[in-house]
C-alpha positions in Angstrom: -128.2 9.2 -195.8 -126.2 6.4 -194.2 -123.6 7.0 -192.1 -120.9 4.6 -193.3 -117.5 4.1 -191.7 -115.4 3.5 -194.6 -114.0 0.2 -193.2 -117.0 -1.0 -193.4 -118.1 -0.3 -196.7 -118.5 -3.2 -198.9 -117.7 -3.4 -202.5 -121.3 -3.5 -203.6 -121.6 -0.3 -201.6 -118.7 1.4 -202.8 -119.0 0.2 -206.5 -122.4 2.4 -206.2 -121.1 5.2 -205.1 -118.4 5.7 -207.5 -120.6 4.8 -210.3 -123.3 7.9 -209.6 -125.6 7.9 -212.1 -123.6 6.3 -215.2 -125.3 3.3 -215.6 -128.7 5.2 -216.2 -127.0 6.7 -219.4 -125.9 3.1 -221.0 -129.7 2.7 -220.8 -130.6 5.3 -222.6 -128.1 4.4 -225.4 -130.5 2.6 -228.0 -133.5 5.1 -228.0 -130.4 8.0 -228.1 -129.2 6.0 -231.6 -132.1 6.3 -233.4 -132.7 9.7 -232.8 -129.4 10.6 -234.2 -129.7 8.8 -237.0 -132.9 10.3 -237.8 -131.5 13.9 -237.6 -128.5 12.5 -239.5 -131.0 11.4 -242.6 -133.4 13.8 -242.4 -132.3 17.0 -240.6 -134.3 20.1 -239.9 -137.4 18.0 -240.6 -136.6 15.3 -237.7 -135.9 17.8 -235.4 -139.0 20.0 -235.5 -140.8 16.8 -235.5 -139.0 16.0 -232.3 -139.6 19.3 -231.3 -143.3 18.8 -231.3 -142.7 15.5 -229.5 -140.3 16.5 -226.8 -140.8 20.0 -226.2 -144.4 20.1 -227.0 -144.6 23.1 -229.5 -144.8 23.4 -233.0 -142.0 25.2 -234.7 -141.1 25.7 -238.3 -137.5 25.1 -239.8 -137.6 29.1 -240.4 -137.5 29.4 -236.8 -134.9 27.3 -235.4 -132.4 30.3 -235.6 -133.1 33.2 -232.9 -133.2 36.2 -234.9 -132.5 39.6 -234.0 -135.7 40.6 -233.4 -135.5 37.7 -231.1 -133.3 38.7 -229.5 -134.4 42.3 -228.5 -137.3 40.8 -227.2 -135.4 38.8 -225.2 -133.6 41.4 -223.9 -136.9 43.7 -222.9 -138.2 40.7 -221.3 -135.5 40.0 -218.6 -135.5 41.2 -215.1 -132.8 44.3 -215.4 -131.1 42.6 -212.3 -130.4 39.4 -213.7 -128.7 41.2 -216.6 -127.0 43.1 -214.0 -125.5 39.8 -212.5 -124.7 38.2 -216.2 -123.2 40.6 -217.1 -120.8 40.7 -213.5 -120.3 37.0 -213.8 -118.9 38.0 -217.7 -116.7 40.6 -215.9 -115.0 37.9 -213.5 -114.9 35.2 -215.7 -113.3 37.4 -218.5 -110.5 38.5 -215.8 -109.7 34.5 -215.2 -110.2 33.1 -218.6 -107.6 36.0 -220.0 -105.0 34.6 -217.4 -105.0 31.4 -219.2 -103.8 32.2 -222.3 -100.7 31.1 -223.7 -98.1 32.4 -225.9 -99.5 32.4 -229.5 -96.2 30.2 -230.4 -93.1 29.8 -228.7 -89.5 28.2 -229.6 -86.7 26.1 -227.5 -83.5 24.9 -228.5 -83.2 21.7 -227.5 -79.6 21.4 -228.6 -77.3 23.3 -231.0 -79.3 24.2 -234.3 -83.1 22.8 -233.4 -86.1 24.9 -232.4 -88.8 23.1 -231.7 -92.0 25.0 -230.0 -96.0 24.9 -229.9 -98.0 27.1 -232.1 -101.8 28.1 -230.2 -104.5 28.6 -233.0 -108.2 28.7 -232.5 -110.8 26.2 -233.5 -112.7 27.3 -236.3 -116.3 26.5 -235.1 -117.6 25.6 -231.9 -121.2 24.6 -230.6 -122.1 25.3 -227.1 -124.9 23.4 -225.5 -127.0 25.0 -223.1 -129.9 23.0 -221.2 -132.9 23.6 -219.6 -134.2 20.3 -219.1 -134.8 20.7 -214.9 -134.6 24.5 -214.9 -133.8 27.5 -216.9 -129.9 27.8 -217.0 -128.6 31.0 -218.6 -125.4 31.2 -216.3 -124.2 28.3 -218.5 -123.6 31.2 -221.4 -121.2 32.6 -219.7 -119.2 29.8 -218.6 -118.8 28.4 -222.1 -119.2 31.7 -224.4 -116.5 33.9 -222.3 -113.7 31.0 -222.9 -114.4 30.7 -226.7 -114.5 34.4 -227.3 -111.0 34.8 -225.3 -109.4 31.8 -227.3 -110.7 33.2 -230.6 -113.1 30.7 -231.3 -114.0 32.1 -235.5 -117.8 31.1 -235.3 -119.5 30.1 -232.1 -123.1 28.6 -232.4 -125.6 27.9 -229.3 -128.1 25.4 -229.3 -130.9 25.4 -226.2 -134.2 23.9 -225.9 -137.2 25.6 -227.1 -138.9 26.9 -224.4 -142.7 28.1 -224.8 -141.3 27.9 -228.7 -139.3 30.9 -227.8 -136.7 29.6 -225.9 -135.4 31.0 -222.2 -135.3 34.8 -222.8 -132.6 35.2 -219.9 -130.2 32.6 -222.0 -131.1 34.2 -225.4 -129.8 37.7 -223.5 -126.7 36.1 -222.3 -126.2 34.7 -226.2 -126.5 38.7 -227.1 -124.4 40.2 -224.1 -121.7 37.5 -225.5 -122.2 37.9 -229.4 -122.7 34.2 -229.7 -122.7 34.2 -233.4 -125.4 31.9 -233.9 -128.1 30.7 -231.8 -130.6 27.8 -232.4 -134.0 26.9 -230.6 -133.4 23.1 -230.3 -132.5 21.0 -227.2 -131.4 17.4 -226.1 -130.3 14.7 -228.3 -131.4 16.3 -231.6 -129.0 19.5 -230.9 -126.1 17.0 -230.2 -126.8 15.3 -233.0 -127.5 18.8 -235.4 -124.0 20.3 -234.3 -122.0 16.9 -234.8 -123.4 16.5 -238.4 -124.8 19.5 -239.4 -128.5 20.2 -240.9 -129.2 22.9 -244.0 -130.1 25.4 -241.0 -127.4 23.9 -237.9 -124.3 24.1 -239.3 -121.8 21.4 -238.3 -119.3 22.2 -235.6 -115.7 20.8 -235.0 -116.3 20.5 -231.2 -119.1 20.2 -228.8 -118.9 21.6 -225.3 -121.4 22.0 -222.4 -123.4 20.3 -219.8 -126.4 18.0 -220.0 -128.5 15.2 -218.3 -128.6 11.6 -219.5 -129.8 11.6 -222.6 -127.6 14.9 -223.8 -124.4 12.5 -222.2 -125.8 9.1 -224.1 -125.8 11.0 -227.1 -122.3 12.6 -226.5 -121.1 8.7 -226.5 -122.4 8.1 -229.8 -120.8 11.3 -231.7 -117.7 11.2 -230.0 -116.3 9.6 -233.1 -117.5 12.0 -235.5 -117.2 15.7 -233.3 -114.3 16.5 -230.8 -116.3 16.7 -227.6 -115.5 19.0 -224.2 -114.8 17.8 -220.5 -117.6 14.7 -219.5 -120.3 17.2 -217.8 -123.5 15.2 -217.1 -125.4 15.2 -213.6 -124.2 17.9 -210.7 -122.7 16.7 -208.0 -120.8 17.6 -204.7 -118.7 15.9 -202.4 -117.4 17.8 -199.0 -114.5 16.9 -196.7 -115.0 18.0 -193.6 -112.8 17.7 -190.4 -113.8 19.0 -186.9 -113.8 21.8 -187.3 -116.2 22.2 -189.9 -120.1 24.0 -189.1 -122.4 21.0 -189.7 -125.0 23.2 -191.1 -122.7 24.6 -193.6 -121.9 21.1 -194.8 -125.3 20.3 -195.0 -126.1 23.4 -197.1 -123.4 22.6 -199.8 -125.0 19.1 -199.7 -128.5 19.9 -200.9 -127.3 23.2 -203.2 -126.1 20.8 -205.5 -128.5 17.8 -205.2 -131.3 20.0 -205.7 -130.3 20.1 -209.3 -132.1 16.4 -209.8 -132.5 12.8 -208.8 -129.3 11.5 -210.5 -127.3 14.5 -208.8 -125.4 12.9 -205.6 -124.1 14.6 -202.7 -121.7 13.1 -200.3 -119.9 13.9 -197.1 -116.5 12.4 -195.9 -115.2 13.5 -192.4 -112.7 12.6 -190.0 -115.4 13.5 -187.4 -118.2 10.8 -186.1 -119.9 14.1 -184.4 -119.4 16.3 -187.8 -121.0 13.1 -189.7 -124.1 13.1 -187.1 -124.7 16.6 -186.9 -124.8 17.1 -190.6 -127.3 14.5 -191.2 -129.7 16.2 -188.6 -128.5 19.4 -190.2 -130.3 18.0 -193.5 -133.2 17.2 -192.0 -133.6 20.7 -190.8 -132.8 22.4 -194.0 -134.9 20.2 -196.4 -138.1 22.1 -195.7 -136.5 25.3 -196.8 -136.4 24.1 -199.6 -139.3 24.5 -202.3 -141.2 20.7 -202.6 -140.3 20.1 -206.1 -136.9 20.6 -205.3 -137.0 19.1 -202.4 -137.9 15.8 -204.1 -135.2 15.9 -206.7 -132.6 16.1 -203.2 -134.1 13.6 -201.1 -133.8 10.8 -204.1 -130.8 11.9 -205.1 -129.1 11.5 -201.8 -130.9 8.2 -201.0 -129.8 6.7 -204.1 -126.4 8.1 -204.7 -125.5 10.2 -201.5 -123.4 8.7 -198.3 -121.6 10.2 -195.0 -118.1 8.3 -194.8 -116.5 8.6 -192.1 -112.8 7.9 -192.2 -109.9 7.5 -189.7 -108.2 10.2 -190.5 -107.4 13.0 -193.4 -105.0 11.1 -195.7 -107.5 8.1 -195.8 -110.1 10.7 -196.3 -108.4 12.4 -199.5 -107.9 8.9 -200.8 -111.1 8.1 -201.0 -111.9 11.9 -202.6 -109.1 11.0 -205.1 -110.6 7.8 -206.3 -114.2 9.6 -206.6 -113.1 12.1 -208.2 -115.9 14.7 -207.4 -117.0 17.5 -209.5 -117.2 19.9 -207.3 -115.6 19.6 -203.5 -115.9 22.0 -200.9 -112.9 21.6 -198.3 -114.2 22.6 -194.8 -111.0 22.3 -192.8 -108.5 24.4 -190.5 -106.1 23.9 -193.2 -107.8 23.9 -196.5 -105.1 24.8 -198.9 -102.8 22.1 -197.1 -105.8 19.3 -197.7 -106.2 20.8 -201.1 -102.4 20.1 -202.2 -103.3 16.4 -201.9 -106.1 16.9 -204.0 -105.5 15.7 -207.6 -108.9 14.2 -209.4 -111.9 16.8 -208.0 -112.9 19.5 -210.7 -113.2 22.3 -208.7 -112.1 22.7 -205.1 -113.3 25.5 -202.7 -111.3 26.2 -199.9 -113.0 26.9 -196.3 -115.7 28.6 -195.1 -117.2 31.2 -197.4 -115.9 29.8 -200.1 -119.5 28.4 -201.4 -119.8 26.3 -204.0 -123.2 28.5 -205.5 -120.9 31.6 -205.5 -118.4 29.7 -208.1 -121.2 28.0 -210.1 -122.7 31.4 -211.0 -120.2 34.6 -210.3 -116.4 34.1 -208.8 -115.0 33.9 -212.5 -114.1 30.1 -212.0 -115.5 28.1 -214.7 -118.6 25.7 -213.5 -118.6 23.4 -216.7 -116.4 20.8 -214.8 -116.1 16.8 -215.5 -118.8 14.2 -213.3 -119.3 10.5 -213.1 -115.3 10.6 -211.8 -113.8 11.5 -215.3 -111.8 14.2 -213.3 -109.1 11.3 -212.8 -108.4 12.4 -216.8 -110.5 15.4 -217.8 -110.2 18.9 -216.3 -112.4 22.3 -216.0 -113.3 24.0 -219.1 -110.9 26.3 -219.9 -109.6 28.8 -223.0 -107.5 25.4 -223.6 -110.8 23.9 -224.7 -111.2 26.1 -227.4 -107.6 25.8 -228.9 -105.6 23.4 -230.6 -101.8 23.2 -230.6 -99.0 22.4 -233.6 -95.7 21.4 -232.9 -93.4 23.3 -234.8 -89.9 23.0 -236.2 -86.9 24.4 -237.1 -83.7 22.7 -238.1 -80.6 24.4 -239.9 -78.2 22.4 -240.9 -75.9 21.7 -238.1 -79.0 20.6 -235.9 -79.7 18.0 -238.9 -76.2 16.5 -239.1 -76.4 16.2 -235.4 -79.0 13.8 -235.4 -78.0 11.9 -238.8 -77.0 9.1 -237.5 -79.1 8.0 -234.9 -82.0 9.2 -237.4 -80.5 6.3 -239.6 -80.1 3.6 -236.7 -84.0 4.4 -236.2 -84.8 4.4 -239.8 -82.9 0.8 -240.2 -84.6 -0.9 -237.2 -88.1 0.1 -238.2 -87.5 -0.5 -241.9 -88.1 2.8 -243.6 -85.6 3.8 -246.2 -87.6 6.6 -247.0 -87.2 8.1 -243.9 -83.6 7.6 -244.4 -83.3 8.9 -247.4 -85.4 12.3 -246.8 -83.0 13.5 -244.1 -80.0 12.2 -245.7 -80.5 13.7 -249.3 -80.4 17.1 -247.8 -76.3 16.8 -247.7 -76.1 14.7 -251.4 
């Protein structure tokens, strides 16, 4: 990783940092489009063909859905310590997400005789996507399943790759613990297509949530006119914002914690101290040998392609760059992290201070780890119960209220050329 003073960052370098691996996603569009069209046209038969091609296993259509017997087998295959960790995560996620629930319905009187409000309703059917491309991720199941259940979604449908023709046992066990309604052994682009359009076996959903790599991200781009989508959660990423009080070894470890996800997972240090910049660079070299070779290769490639150490004049300049970059995870290692946090407006999740390990947030603190990536934090938020709810405006107007707005309503209707609008209001007084 190069150390770059922000004033020396040329436009090309800055554009590369800000774009991350988004360009790679668009390179896959044509290939992904053909898969989606095949699944849309040929349904389950296309899915089992792709499972054989991409996953290397032969699976019959009647084995796509995980059975009750499969769930029992999966529960018996999982280390009890992992089941305990999953239950721990579920408990904390439940506590945090229950606090997010809005009132079912509320009204306010905007003027005499006019009451308007919002009514919250759960979505009917939601698709949860659990990836398994570069590892196994049972931790994602409660991150999606808990807010869906707390929100009261009628039916939860989960798709995950058919590892060894069975699926990851821990992922299936987590789904069972959360009482996910239906679980299917299908991953990647075919899973997104199946949930977007439906097949004879896999139902069409109203919304798809969950993270994924470049192919899954490309698939979501192509189906977004047919199904609602959750926050854009692509390749994982991290930014560490550090002042001169930061522990360089902790900062370096945080950068590696997300960069080990894959070669498209950037890690960026933004600091106000050239000393911290140099020490973090040294610590990265000393920590890399502690990571197994295959994960180390991911981290090295990611940091080389998409990483950087950015030195800023002061914290204001550093915060401006953080907000422009809009990281998925932001670790603030500073003398007063909460004060700095108050100026952050576009991170997916913020971790304050020495002991707020990003890894803890990814697994167990109760905060949601399904976050916007690729700079989408400028407009999208962390996954919450609101992703599984919809809101409709509700109005109650009495005669006095309608009479109070009638003249201005007529002016609007006349200007916009809608006589029936005016008639529909005036007829109540005739």
